[in-house]
Every structure is written in C-alpha cells, then in structure tokens.
N, C-alpha and C positions, 0 to 999 in steps of 0.2 A: 512649714507648709501653711499657706495662708488660705484658710477655708472660711467662707461666709455662711452663716446660718440665717435663714429667713422663715418667718411664720406667715402662712397663708398667702405667699406670693404666687400668683397664677403661673402655671406651667402648661406647656403644650402637650397634647396627647403623645406626639412623637418623642418628646423628651422623656416622658414617663416610660414608654415602651422601650426606648433605647437603654435607659438606666436598668430596667428590669432584666433585659438581656445581658447587660454588662455586669450584673450582680449575681447571676445564675437564678434569681427568683423568677425570671421569665419561664423557666422550665415548669413552674407550678402555677402560672397565670395564663389566662387566655389571650396572649399577646397578638394572635392572628385575628381576633374578633375586635375590630376597631370600635364598633358601637359599644361593646362592653367596656373596653378600655376608656373610651370617652366618658361614659357614665361613671366609671370609678373615679376619674379625676374631678369631674363636674360635681359629683354628689358627696364628696368628702367634706366634712365641716372643720377639720383641723389637719393641716399639712405643714410639717416642718421640713424644710429642704436644706441641703448642703451644696454649696457651689464652690468650684475651683475656677476662678475667673468667670467666664460665662457658661461653663459646663456644669450641668446638674450631675453631682456625684453621689448624692444620697437623699433618701426621703423616708419620713415616718408619716404614713397616711392613715388617718383615723376618722372614726365616726364617734361622736360623744354628745352627752347632755351637759358636760362640763361640771357636773355636781356629784354624780354617783358612779357612772361607768364610762370608760373610754375604751373602745375596741380598736386596738392598733392593728389594722388590717395588713399593712405592708411596711416592712422595715427592709429597705434595700440600700446597699452601699456598693458602689463600683468596686470590682475585684481589686484594682490597683490601690484602693484606699482602705480596704478591709484590714482589721487588726491595727488601726492607727487611732482609735478612739472616736471615729465619726459616728458610728452606730450608737455608742453610749451617749454622745452629746445630743444626737437627735432625740433619743428617749428622754434625756434630762430636760431638754427644752419643751418637749411635748408635755411632760409631767408638770412643768412650771406653769403651763397654760390652764391647768385644771384646778378645780376647787379643792379644799383641804380634805374632803372625804371621798374624792373621786379615785376609783381603782383603775389601774392600767391593765388591760386584759388582752392577751394575744394567743394565737395558735402558732406554735413553733414548727418550723420545718425540721424534719428528722435530724439533719446534720447540725442544726443549731440548738438542739434541745439542751445540751449541757451549758451552752453560753448563757442562757437566761438564768439558770440557777447560780452561776458564777457571779452575776451582777446584782443579785438580790431578789429575783422573782421567786415565788413559791409555786410548786406544781399543784394543779387542781385536777384530779381525775374525773370530775363531774361534767365535763364538757360533752355536749351532744350535737351532732350535725345531721341535718336532714337535707339530702341532695335534692336539687331542683326537680329531677325526674321522679323522685320518690313521693308517693302519695301518703298523706297522713292517714293512719289506720282508723277505721271507724269502730273496730271491735273494742270492747271494754276489757280492761285488765282484771 
C-alpha cells in the first residue's frame, strides 16, 4: 500500500467532512455545521494527513504551542485503512513536529480507549469539559 503522509498540506472542508464520515468519527463531530467544520480546518495549526493517491484517507488534526502541549483533536482514518498502521504513523509524524518537552494530549472515543493504552499513552483521569451552553459557576467552592 503506497500511502503519502504530508504535514500542513491544505485540505478542503469537504475532504475533511467526507473523511470523518468514512472513519465513523463523523458520528461525534458536527459534520452538518459547515461553518464549524470550516473553522476546525482553518484554525488548526498542525495537520498531518495521509493520502492514497489523491484521496484523503487519514488525518491527525491538532492545536499546539509546539513546546509544552499539543491537543490532538481529531484522529481519523478511513475505515478501509484502519488497523494498517496509518493512525499510528499519523501520530508518530505529529509527535516528530513537536519540541522535546511537548506532550501529546487527546480525548479518546469510547471504542478507541484501549487502543491508546496499547500504543503507549497513559490515562489521565483529570480531564474536565465545559460544554458551550454551560455557564461557568459564580459560586465559590
């Protein structure tokens, strides 16, 4: 299988949406909200992509300062290419772009939770999420 990996090669919003749908990650992303999807592509500052010919078959989409923290927001691989090492290679290339002290951080989809432990990530139970519609409490603890 001849797969090309590229760093920060521009992609179209439609390519991103199609890949999310073909990877099942589209079930957990707002693929029907085009403005949101365009913003996700436009505002990422590190994207590693995998290509089979001219078809986008994988992406590791991140936001990072390149020195301390890299949030890997989306790791998506087309279903036909899953379990072939594409996801691992996307993460390896992502990590290679980062400084020596930079941590790779992600939130795993429930079905992928065991995958990350298998490839070397450690679980951190201290993650907190504030949904957009949720107000920050003004009461003191």
